[in-house]
PDB file as gemmi writes it, atoms N, CA and C in Angstrom:
CRYST1    1.000    1.000    1.000  90.00  90.00  90.00 P 1                      
ATOM      1  N   MET A   1      30.687  41.037 -10.049  1.00  0.00           N  
ATOM      2  CA  MET A   1      31.319  41.184  -8.751  1.00  0.00           C  
ATOM      3  C   MET A   1      30.708  40.238  -7.727  1.00  0.00           C  
ATOM      4  N   ALA A   2      29.414  40.022  -7.800  1.00  0.00           N  
ATOM      5  CA  ALA A   2      28.751  39.140  -6.847  1.00  0.00           C  
ATOM      6  C   ALA A   2      29.238  37.701  -6.989  1.00  0.00           C  
ATOM      7  N   ILE A   3      29.693  37.325  -8.171  1.00  0.00           N  
ATOM      8  CA  ILE A   3      30.188  35.970  -8.388  1.00  0.00           C  
ATOM      9  C   ILE A   3      31.530  35.770  -7.696  1.00  0.00           C  
ATOM     10  N   ARG A   4      32.353  36.772  -7.684  1.00  0.00           N  
ATOM     11  CA  ARG A   4      33.690  36.652  -7.101  1.00  0.00           C  
ATOM     12  C   ARG A   4      33.667  36.683  -5.575  1.00  0.00           C  
ATOM     13  N   MET A   5      32.795  37.462  -4.991  1.00  0.00           N  
ATOM     14  CA  MET A   5      32.801  37.664  -3.549  1.00  0.00           C  
ATOM     15  C   MET A   5      32.613  36.363  -2.758  1.00  0.00           C  
ATOM     16  N   PRO A   6      31.688  35.459  -3.133  1.00  0.00           N  
ATOM     17  CA  PRO A   6      31.570  34.229  -2.355  1.00  0.00           C  
ATOM     18  C   PRO A   6      32.861  33.426  -2.315  1.00  0.00           C  
ATOM     19  N   ARG A   7      33.606  33.395  -3.409  1.00  0.00           N  
ATOM     20  CA  ARG A   7      34.874  32.658  -3.415  1.00  0.00           C  
ATOM     21  C   ARG A   7      35.889  33.296  -2.484  1.00  0.00           C  
ATOM     22  N   ILE A   8      35.913  34.621  -2.445  1.00  0.00           N  
ATOM     23  CA  ILE A   8      36.826  35.309  -1.533  1.00  0.00           C  
ATOM     24  C   ILE A   8      36.441  35.008  -0.099  1.00  0.00           C  
ATOM     25  N   ILE A   9      35.158  35.057   0.195  1.00  0.00           N  
ATOM     26  CA  ILE A   9      34.679  34.759   1.546  1.00  0.00           C  
ATOM     27  C   ILE A   9      35.015  33.320   1.911  1.00  0.00           C  
ATOM     28  N   GLN A  10      34.809  32.382   0.991  1.00  0.00           N  
ATOM     29  CA  GLN A  10      35.136  30.979   1.255  1.00  0.00           C  
ATOM     30  C   GLN A  10      36.627  30.814   1.523  1.00  0.00           C  
ATOM     31  N   ALA A  11      37.452  31.476   0.741  1.00  0.00           N  
ATOM     32  CA  ALA A  11      38.899  31.371   0.935  1.00  0.00           C  
ATOM     33  C   ALA A  11      39.304  31.933   2.286  1.00  0.00           C  
ATOM     34  N   ARG A  12      38.680  33.025   2.686  1.00  0.00           N  
ATOM     35  CA  ARG A  12      38.987  33.599   4.005  1.00  0.00           C  
ATOM     36  C   ARG A  12      38.554  32.658   5.121  1.00  0.00           C  
ATOM     37  N   GLN A  13      37.408  31.985   4.957  1.00  0.00           N  
ATOM     38  CA  GLN A  13      36.949  31.034   5.956  1.00  0.00           C  
ATOM     39  C   GLN A  13      37.910  29.861   6.061  1.00  0.00           C  
ATOM     40  N   ILE A  14      38.385  29.365   4.919  1.00  0.00           N  
ATOM     41  CA  ILE A  14      39.363  28.269   4.921  1.00  0.00           C  
ATOM     42  C   ILE A  14      40.627  28.725   5.631  1.00  0.00           C  
ATOM     43  N   LEU A  15      41.065  29.939   5.314  1.00  0.00           N  
ATOM     44  CA  LEU A  15      42.271  30.477   5.921  1.00  0.00           C  
ATOM     45  C   LEU A  15      42.111  30.594   7.428  1.00  0.00           C  
ATOM     46  N   LYS A  16      40.969  31.120   7.885  1.00  0.00           N  
ATOM     47  CA  LYS A  16      40.730  31.249   9.325  1.00  0.00           C  
ATOM     48  C   LYS A  16      40.764  29.885  10.000  1.00  0.00           C  
ATOM     49  N   ARG A  17      40.117  28.884   9.366  1.00  0.00           N  
ATOM     50  CA  ARG A  17      40.112  27.536   9.939  1.00  0.00           C  
ATOM     51  C   ARG A  17      41.513  26.973  10.008  1.00  0.00           C  
ATOM     52  N   SER A  18      42.290  27.137   8.949  1.00  0.00           N  
ATOM     53  CA  SER A  18      43.635  26.559   8.949  1.00  0.00           C  
ATOM     54  C   SER A  18      44.534  27.268   9.958  1.00  0.00           C  
ATOM     55  N   LEU A  19      44.355  28.573  10.130  1.00  0.00           N  
ATOM     56  CA  LEU A  19      45.154  29.293  11.116  1.00  0.00           C  
ATOM     57  C   LEU A  19      44.730  28.942  12.530  1.00  0.00           C  
ATOM     58  N   SER A  20      43.434  28.763  12.759  1.00  0.00           N  
ATOM     59  CA  SER A  20      42.974  28.431  14.105  1.00  0.00           C  
ATOM     60  C   SER A  20      43.352  27.002  14.469  1.00  0.00           C  
ATOM     61  N   ASN A  21      43.427  26.101  13.487  1.00  0.00           N  
ATOM     62  CA  ASN A  21      43.809  24.715  13.751  1.00  0.00           C  
ATOM     63  C   ASN A  21      45.293  24.577  14.051  1.00  0.00           C  
ATOM     64  N   GLY A  22      46.114  25.380  13.401  1.00  0.00           N  
ATOM     65  CA  GLY A  22      47.552  25.235  13.569  1.00  0.00           C  
ATOM     66  C   GLY A  22      48.216  26.531  13.976  1.00  0.00           C  
ATOM     67  N   GLY A  23      47.521  27.376  14.680  1.00  0.00           N  
ATOM     68  CA  GLY A  23      48.020  28.704  15.020  1.00  0.00           C  
ATOM     69  C   GLY A  23      49.257  28.721  15.887  1.00  0.00           C  
ATOM     70  N   SER A  24      49.509  27.620  16.617  1.00  0.00           N  
ATOM     71  CA  SER A  24      50.659  27.627  17.505  1.00  0.00           C  
ATOM     72  C   SER A  24      51.840  26.846  16.938  1.00  0.00           C  
ATOM     73  N   THR A  25      51.723  26.367  15.716  1.00  0.00           N  
ATOM     74  CA  THR A  25      52.823  25.610  15.125  1.00  0.00           C  
ATOM     75  C   THR A  25      53.916  26.558  14.660  1.00  0.00           C  
ATOM     76  N   PRO A  26      55.164  26.110  14.690  1.00  0.00           N  
ATOM     77  CA  PRO A  26      56.264  26.984  14.255  1.00  0.00           C  
ATOM     78  C   PRO A  26      56.115  27.487  12.824  1.00  0.00           C  
ATOM     79  N   ALA A  27      55.570  26.664  11.913  1.00  0.00           N  
ATOM     80  CA  ALA A  27      55.438  27.091  10.527  1.00  0.00           C  
ATOM     81  C   ALA A  27      54.490  28.266  10.384  1.00  0.00           C  
ATOM     82  N   SER A  28      53.439  28.312  11.200  1.00  0.00           N  
ATOM     83  CA  SER A  28      52.478  29.405  11.072  1.00  0.00           C  
ATOM     84  C   SER A  28      52.980  30.689  11.718  1.00  0.00           C  
ATOM     85  N   MET A  29      53.993  30.593  12.534  1.00  0.00           N  
ATOM     86  CA  MET A  29      54.492  31.782  13.225  1.00  0.00           C  
ATOM     87  C   MET A  29      55.314  32.680  12.304  1.00  0.00           C  
ATOM     88  N   ASP A  30      55.786  32.164  11.184  1.00  0.00           N  
ATOM     89  CA  ASP A  30      56.613  32.969  10.288  1.00  0.00           C  
ATOM     90  C   ASP A  30      55.802  33.643   9.178  1.00  0.00           C  
ATOM     91  N   ILE A  31      54.483  33.688   9.334  1.00  0.00           N  
ATOM     92  CA  ILE A  31      53.629  34.333   8.341  1.00  0.00           C  
ATOM     93  C   ILE A  31      53.313  35.738   8.818  1.00  0.00           C  
ATOM     94  N   PRO A  32      53.759  36.761   8.090  1.00  0.00           N  
ATOM     95  CA  PRO A  32      53.478  38.142   8.503  1.00  0.00           C  
ATOM     96  C   PRO A  32      51.997  38.487   8.342  1.00  0.00           C  
ATOM     97  N   LYS A  33      51.582  39.483   9.073  1.00  0.00           N  
ATOM     98  CA  LYS A  33      50.197  39.946   8.970  1.00  0.00           C  
ATOM     99  C   LYS A  33      49.931  40.390   7.530  1.00  0.00           C  
ATOM    100  N   GLY A  34      48.739  40.021   7.016  1.00  0.00           N  
ATOM    101  CA  GLY A  34      48.385  40.376   5.655  1.00  0.00           C  
ATOM    102  C   GLY A  34      48.815  39.345   4.628  1.00  0.00           C  
ATOM    103  N   TYR A  35      49.349  38.223   5.087  1.00  0.00           N  
ATOM    104  CA  TYR A  35      49.805  37.139   4.217  1.00  0.00           C  
ATOM    105  C   TYR A  35      49.193  35.827   4.689  1.00  0.00           C  
ATOM    106  N   PHE A  36      49.242  34.816   3.820  1.00  0.00           N  
ATOM    107  CA  PHE A  36      48.816  33.487   4.219  1.00  0.00           C  
ATOM    108  C   PHE A  36      49.640  32.448   3.472  1.00  0.00           C  
ATOM    109  N   ALA A  37      49.672  31.251   4.015  1.00  0.00           N  
ATOM    110  CA  ALA A  37      50.456  30.174   3.417  1.00  0.00           C  
ATOM    111  C   ALA A  37      49.567  29.306   2.543  1.00  0.00           C  
ATOM    112  N   ILE A  38      50.103  28.918   1.404  1.00  0.00           N  
ATOM    113  CA  ILE A  38      49.428  27.956   0.535  1.00  0.00           C  
ATOM    114  C   ILE A  38      50.452  26.920   0.109  1.00  0.00           C  
ATOM    115  N   TYR A  39      49.953  25.771  -0.297  1.00  0.00           N  
ATOM    116  CA  TYR A  39      50.806  24.691  -0.760  1.00  0.00           C  
ATOM    117  C   TYR A  39      50.519  24.459  -2.226  1.00  0.00           C  
ATOM    118  N   VAL A  40      51.583  24.381  -3.031  1.00  0.00           N  
ATOM    119  CA  VAL A  40      51.459  24.285  -4.478  1.00  0.00           C  
ATOM    120  C   VAL A  40      52.282  23.104  -4.974  1.00  0.00           C  
ATOM    121  N   GLY A  41      51.726  22.392  -5.928  1.00  0.00           N  
ATOM    122  CA  GLY A  41      52.458  21.315  -6.557  1.00  0.00           C  
ATOM    123  C   GLY A  41      51.545  20.188  -6.956  1.00  0.00           C  
ATOM    124  N   GLU A  42      52.001  19.411  -7.898  1.00  0.00           N  
ATOM    125  CA  GLU A  42      51.199  18.284  -8.368  1.00  0.00           C  
ATOM    126  C   GLU A  42      51.526  17.024  -7.577  1.00  0.00           C  
ATOM    127  N   GLN A  43      52.785  16.721  -7.378  1.00  0.00           N  
ATOM    128  CA  GLN A  43      53.182  15.557  -6.585  1.00  0.00           C  
ATOM    129  C   GLN A  43      53.704  16.020  -5.224  1.00  0.00           C  
ATOM    130  N   GLU A  44      54.824  16.686  -5.249  1.00  0.00           N  
ATOM    131  CA  GLU A  44      55.413  17.207  -4.025  1.00  0.00           C  
ATOM    132  C   GLU A  44      54.948  18.643  -3.839  1.00  0.00           C  
ATOM    133  N   LYS A  45      54.467  18.968  -2.649  1.00  0.00           N  
ATOM    134  CA  LYS A  45      53.916  20.298  -2.384  1.00  0.00           C  
ATOM    135  C   LYS A  45      54.986  21.213  -1.800  1.00  0.00           C  
ATOM    136  N   LYS A  46      55.002  22.441  -2.291  1.00  0.00           N  
ATOM    137  CA  LYS A  46      55.923  23.455  -1.771  1.00  0.00           C  
ATOM    138  C   LYS A  46      55.088  24.560  -1.136  1.00  0.00           C  
ATOM    139  N   ARG A  47      55.535  25.059  -0.015  1.00  0.00           N  
ATOM    140  CA  ARG A  47      54.818  26.088   0.725  1.00  0.00           C  
ATOM    141  C   ARG A  47      55.236  27.471   0.248  1.00  0.00           C  
ATOM    142  N   PHE A  48      54.229  28.327  -0.008  1.00  0.00           N  
ATOM    143  CA  PHE A  48      54.446  29.717  -0.375  1.00  0.00           C  
ATOM    144  C   PHE A  48      53.681  30.602   0.591  1.00  0.00           C  
ATOM    145  N   VAL A  49      54.246  31.737   0.910  1.00  0.00           N  
ATOM    146  CA  VAL A  49      53.557  32.740   1.715  1.00  0.00           C  
ATOM    147  C   VAL A  49      53.256  33.905   0.774  1.00  0.00           C  
ATOM    148  N   VAL A  50      51.961  34.193   0.588  1.00  0.00           N  
ATOM    149  CA  VAL A  50      51.532  35.190  -0.382  1.00  0.00           C  
ATOM    150  C   VAL A  50      50.619  36.219   0.286  1.00  0.00           C  
ATOM    151  N   PRO A  51      50.538  37.426  -0.265  1.00  0.00           N  
ATOM    152  CA  PRO A  51      49.676  38.454   0.321  1.00  0.00           C  
ATOM    153  C   PRO A  51      48.197  38.118   0.119  1.00  0.00           C  
ATOM    154  N   VAL A  52      47.360  38.520   1.072  1.00  0.00           N  
ATOM    155  CA  VAL A  52      45.922  38.261   0.958  1.00  0.00           C  
ATOM    156  C   VAL A  52      45.313  39.009  -0.220  1.00  0.00           C  
ATOM    157  N   SER A  53      45.972  40.025  -0.715  1.00  0.00           N  
ATOM    158  CA  SER A  53      45.460  40.769  -1.874  1.00  0.00           C  
ATOM    159  C   SER A  53      45.324  39.884  -3.107  1.00  0.00           C  
ATOM    160  N   ILE A  54      46.047  38.777  -3.148  1.00  0.00           N  
ATOM    161  CA  ILE A  54      45.969  37.862  -4.281  1.00  0.00           C  
ATOM    162  C   ILE A  54      44.587  37.208  -4.368  1.00  0.00           C  
ATOM    163  N   LEU A  55      43.841  37.197  -3.265  1.00  0.00           N  
ATOM    164  CA  LEU A  55      42.510  36.592  -3.243  1.00  0.00           C  
ATOM    165  C   LEU A  55      41.523  37.291  -4.173  1.00  0.00           C  
ATOM    166  N   SER A  56      41.778  38.546  -4.494  1.00  0.00           N  
ATOM    167  CA  SER A  56      40.849  39.284  -5.353  1.00  0.00           C  
ATOM    168  C   SER A  56      41.142  39.109  -6.843  1.00  0.00           C  
ATOM    169  N   GLU A  57      42.215  38.413  -7.179  1.00  0.00           N  
ATOM    170  CA  GLU A  57      42.587  38.209  -8.579  1.00  0.00           C  
ATOM    171  C   GLU A  57      41.750  37.087  -9.199  1.00  0.00           C  
ATOM    172  N   PRO A  58      41.078  37.354 -10.332  1.00  0.00           N  
ATOM    173  CA  PRO A  58      40.235  36.332 -10.963  1.00  0.00           C  
ATOM    174  C   PRO A  58      40.963  35.031 -11.296  1.00  0.00           C  
ATOM    175  N   ARG A  59      42.206  35.119 -11.755  1.00  0.00           N  
ATOM    176  CA  ARG A  59      42.932  33.885 -12.103  1.00  0.00           C  
ATOM    177  C   ARG A  59      43.267  33.067 -10.859  1.00  0.00           C  
ATOM    178  N   PHE A  60      43.546  33.758  -9.753  1.00  0.00           N  
ATOM    179  CA  PHE A  60      43.792  33.032  -8.509  1.00  0.00           C  
ATOM    180  C   PHE A  60      42.495  32.403  -8.001  1.00  0.00           C  
ATOM    181  N   GLN A  61      41.385  33.102  -8.186  1.00  0.00           N  
ATOM    182  CA  GLN A  61      40.093  32.548  -7.791  1.00  0.00           C  
ATOM    183  C   GLN A  61      39.777  31.286  -8.585  1.00  0.00           C  
ATOM    184  N   GLN A  62      40.198  31.229  -9.847  1.00  0.00           N  
ATOM    185  CA  GLN A  62      40.029  30.015 -10.641  1.00  0.00           C  
ATOM    186  C   GLN A  62      40.831  28.864 -10.038  1.00  0.00           C  
ATOM    187  N   LEU A  63      42.041  29.158  -9.574  1.00  0.00           N  
ATOM    188  CA  LEU A  63      42.848  28.124  -8.916  1.00  0.00           C  
ATOM    189  C   LEU A  63      42.173  27.652  -7.631  1.00  0.00           C  
ATOM    190  N   LEU A  64      41.580  28.584  -6.885  1.00  0.00           N  
ATOM    191  CA  LEU A  64      40.859  28.206  -5.664  1.00  0.00           C  
ATOM    192  C   LEU A  64      39.669  27.305  -5.997  1.00  0.00           C  
ATOM    193  N   HIS A  65      38.988  27.615  -7.083  1.00  0.00           N  
ATOM    194  CA  HIS A  65      37.858  26.786  -7.490  1.00  0.00           C  
ATOM    195  C   HIS A  65      38.342  25.377  -7.862  1.00  0.00           C  
ATOM    196  N   GLN A  66      39.464  25.275  -8.569  1.00  0.00           N  
ATOM    197  CA  GLN A  66      40.034  23.966  -8.900  1.00  0.00           C  
ATOM    198  C   GLN A  66      40.411  23.210  -7.632  1.00  0.00           C  
ATOM    199  N   SER A  67      40.961  23.944  -6.668  1.00  0.00           N  
ATOM    200  CA  SER A  67      41.331  23.340  -5.393  1.00  0.00           C  
ATOM    201  C   SER A  67      40.096  22.800  -4.674  1.00  0.00           C  
ATOM    202  N   GLU A  68      39.016  23.570  -4.709  1.00  0.00           N  
ATOM    203  CA  GLU A  68      37.767  23.127  -4.092  1.00  0.00           C  
ATOM    204  C   GLU A  68      37.256  21.852  -4.774  1.00  0.00           C  
ATOM    205  N   GLN A  69      37.335  21.808  -6.106  1.00  0.00           N  
ATOM    206  CA  GLN A  69      36.870  20.638  -6.840  1.00  0.00           C  
ATOM    207  C   GLN A  69      37.713  19.398  -6.507  1.00  0.00           C  
ATOM    208  N   GLU A  70      39.016  19.584  -6.350  1.00  0.00           N  
ATOM    209  CA  GLU A  70      39.902  18.433  -6.120  1.00  0.00           C  
ATOM    210  C   GLU A  70      39.946  18.001  -4.656  1.00  0.00           C  
ATOM    211  N   PHE A  71      40.008  18.986  -3.741  1.00  0.00           N  
ATOM    212  CA  PHE A  71      40.206  18.660  -2.334  1.00  0.00           C  
ATOM    213  C   PHE A  71      38.986  18.922  -1.459  1.00  0.00           C  
ATOM    214  N   GLY A  72      37.999  19.678  -1.958  1.00  0.00           N  
ATOM    215  CA  GLY A  72      36.900  20.106  -1.092  1.00  0.00           C  
ATOM    216  C   GLY A  72      37.456  21.077  -0.060  1.00  0.00           C  
ATOM    217  N   TYR A  73      36.960  20.972   1.147  1.00  0.00           N  
ATOM    218  CA  TYR A  73      37.475  21.854   2.204  1.00  0.00           C  
ATOM    219  C   TYR A  73      38.376  21.092   3.168  1.00  0.00           C  
ATOM    220  N   ASN A  74      38.729  19.882   2.823  1.00  0.00           N  
ATOM    221  CA  ASN A  74      39.633  19.088   3.640  1.00  0.00           C  
ATOM    222  C   ASN A  74      40.995  19.089   2.961  1.00  0.00           C  
ATOM    223  N   HIS A  75      41.804  20.067   3.259  1.00  0.00           N  
ATOM    224  CA  HIS A  75      43.112  20.199   2.624  1.00  0.00           C  
ATOM    225  C   HIS A  75      44.127  19.359   3.386  1.00  0.00           C  
ATOM    226  N   PRO A  76      44.753  18.409   2.724  1.00  0.00           N  
ATOM    227  CA  PRO A  76      45.642  17.468   3.397  1.00  0.00           C  
ATOM    228  C   PRO A  76      46.870  18.113   4.044  1.00  0.00           C  
ATOM    229  N   MET A  77      47.285  19.266   3.576  1.00  0.00           N  
ATOM    230  CA  MET A  77      48.475  19.912   4.129  1.00  0.00           C  
ATOM    231  C   MET A  77      48.134  20.815   5.321  1.00  0.00           C  
ATOM    232  N   GLY A  78      46.856  20.971   5.649  1.00  0.00           N  
ATOM    233  CA  GLY A  78      46.465  21.822   6.761  1.00  0.00           C  
ATOM    234  C   GLY A  78      46.225  23.264   6.343  1.00  0.00           C  
ATOM    235  N   GLY A  79      46.544  23.607   5.136  1.00  0.00           N  
ATOM    236  CA  GLY A  79      46.312  24.940   4.590  1.00  0.00           C  
ATOM    237  C   GLY A  79      45.724  24.794   3.207  1.00  0.00           C  
ATOM    238  N   ILE A  80      45.594  25.865   2.501  1.00  0.00           N  
ATOM    239  CA  ILE A  80      45.045  25.814   1.151  1.00  0.00           C  
ATOM    240  C   ILE A  80      46.069  25.153   0.233  1.00  0.00           C  
ATOM    241  N   THR A  81      45.609  24.156  -0.520  1.00  0.00           N  
ATOM    242  CA  THR A  81      46.471  23.444  -1.453  1.00  0.00           C  
ATOM    243  C   THR A  81      46.002  23.741  -2.874  1.00  0.00           C  
ATOM    244  N   ILE A  82      46.916  24.223  -3.707  1.00  0.00           N  
ATOM    245  CA  ILE A  82      46.596  24.582  -5.086  1.00  0.00           C  
ATOM    246  C   ILE A  82      47.118  23.484  -6.008  1.00  0.00           C  
ATOM    247  N   PRO A  83      46.231  22.854  -6.797  1.00  0.00           N  
ATOM    248  CA  PRO A  83      46.655  21.750  -7.652  1.00  0.00           C  
ATOM    249  C   PRO A  83      47.187  22.199  -9.016  1.00  0.00           C  
ATOM    250  N   CYS A  84      48.352  22.795  -9.028  1.00  0.00           N  
ATOM    251  CA  CYS A  84      48.993  23.147 -10.291  1.00  0.00           C  
ATOM    252  C   CYS A  84      50.489  23.026 -10.089  1.00  0.00           C  
ATOM    253  N   SER A  85      51.230  23.090 -11.171  1.00  0.00           N  
ATOM    254  CA  SER A  85      52.682  22.977 -11.039  1.00  0.00           C  
ATOM    255  C   SER A  85      53.242  24.233 -10.368  1.00  0.00           C  
ATOM    256  N   GLU A  86      54.363  24.051  -9.743  1.00  0.00           N  
ATOM    257  CA  GLU A  86      55.037  25.162  -9.073  1.00  0.00           C  
ATOM    258  C   GLU A  86      55.399  26.264 -10.063  1.00  0.00           C  
ATOM    259  N   ASP A  87      55.855  25.891 -11.248  1.00  0.00           N  
ATOM    260  CA  ASP A  87      56.236  26.864 -12.278  1.00  0.00           C  
ATOM    261  C   ASP A  87      55.053  27.721 -12.720  1.00  0.00           C  
ATOM    262  N   VAL A  88      53.904  27.080 -12.928  1.00  0.00           N  
ATOM    263  CA  VAL A  88      52.700  27.815 -13.331  1.00  0.00           C  
ATOM    264  C   VAL A  88      52.296  28.794 -12.239  1.00  0.00           C  
ATOM    265  N   PHE A  89      52.326  28.335 -10.986  1.00  0.00           N  
ATOM    266  CA  PHE A  89      51.937  29.209  -9.882  1.00  0.00           C  
ATOM    267  C   PHE A  89      52.891  30.390  -9.723  1.00  0.00           C  
ATOM    268  N   THR A  90      54.189  30.137  -9.759  1.00  0.00           N  
ATOM    269  CA  THR A  90      55.135  31.246  -9.576  1.00  0.00           C  
ATOM    270  C   THR A  90      55.023  32.260 -10.694  1.00  0.00           C  
ATOM    271  N   ASP A  91      54.777  31.796 -11.923  1.00  0.00           N  
ATOM    272  CA  ASP A  91      54.577  32.715 -13.046  1.00  0.00           C  
ATOM    273  C   ASP A  91      53.333  33.569 -12.818  1.00  0.00           C  
ATOM    274  N   LEU A  92      52.242  32.916 -12.425  1.00  0.00           N  
ATOM    275  CA  LEU A  92      50.986  33.615 -12.172  1.00  0.00           C  
ATOM    276  C   LEU A  92      51.126  34.613 -11.017  1.00  0.00           C  
ATOM    277  N   ALA A  93      51.723  34.169  -9.921  1.00  0.00           N  
ATOM    278  CA  ALA A  93      51.875  35.020  -8.743  1.00  0.00           C  
ATOM    279  C   ALA A  93      52.795  36.203  -9.005  1.00  0.00           C  
ATOM    280  N   SER A  94      53.808  36.013  -9.858  1.00  0.00           N  
ATOM    281  CA  SER A  94      54.706  37.129 -10.169  1.00  0.00           C  
ATOM    282  C   SER A  94      53.980  38.226 -10.941  1.00  0.00           C  
ATOM    283  N   HIS A  95      52.980  37.853 -11.745  1.00  0.00           N  
ATOM    284  CA  HIS A  95      52.166  38.852 -12.452  1.00  0.00           C  
ATOM    285  C   HIS A  95      51.333  39.682 -11.489  1.00  0.00           C  
ATOM    286  N   PHE A  96      50.977  39.085 -10.348  1.00  0.00           N  
ATOM    287  CA  PHE A  96      50.179  39.792  -9.339  1.00  0.00           C  
ATOM    288  C   PHE A  96      51.053  40.602  -8.401  1.00  0.00           C  
ATOM    289  N   GLY A  97      52.366  40.439  -8.507  1.00  0.00           N  
ATOM    290  CA  GLY A  97      53.266  41.135  -7.594  1.00  0.00           C  
ATOM    291  C   GLY A  97      53.351  40.474  -6.242  1.00  0.00           C  
ATOM    292  N   ALA A  98      53.041  39.178  -6.176  1.00  0.00           N  
ATOM    293  CA  ALA A  98      53.050  38.457  -4.910  1.00  0.00           C  
ATOM    294  C   ALA A  98      54.471  38.132  -4.447  1.00  0.00           C  
ATOM    295  N   PHE A  99      55.436  38.139  -5.389  1.00  0.00           N  
ATOM    296  CA  PHE A  99      56.827  37.824  -5.026  1.00  0.00           C  
ATOM    297  C   PHE A  99      57.706  39.013  -5.328  1.00  0.00           C  
TER     298      PHE A  99                                                      
END                                                                             
């Protein structure tokens, strides 16, 4: 459990930074409380709004770790960017009940 918690805390910090940086933009206004936006895709990025509960899922934490390795904490889209195909992400997220 101690291994997972730092990643969750890091993801929340990234989320807070991205929301505070773009909190007044129209795109961020359509995110309901308890959700956050992420960008998924290998070439072209697609925006998804997912529940924060997904942060506790080990497989999603693996994606966050891959994102950290590829992008660091400087996400080019202004939010969390997940480096996997859209199909892989939607399949994974549907197992978590995110959609």
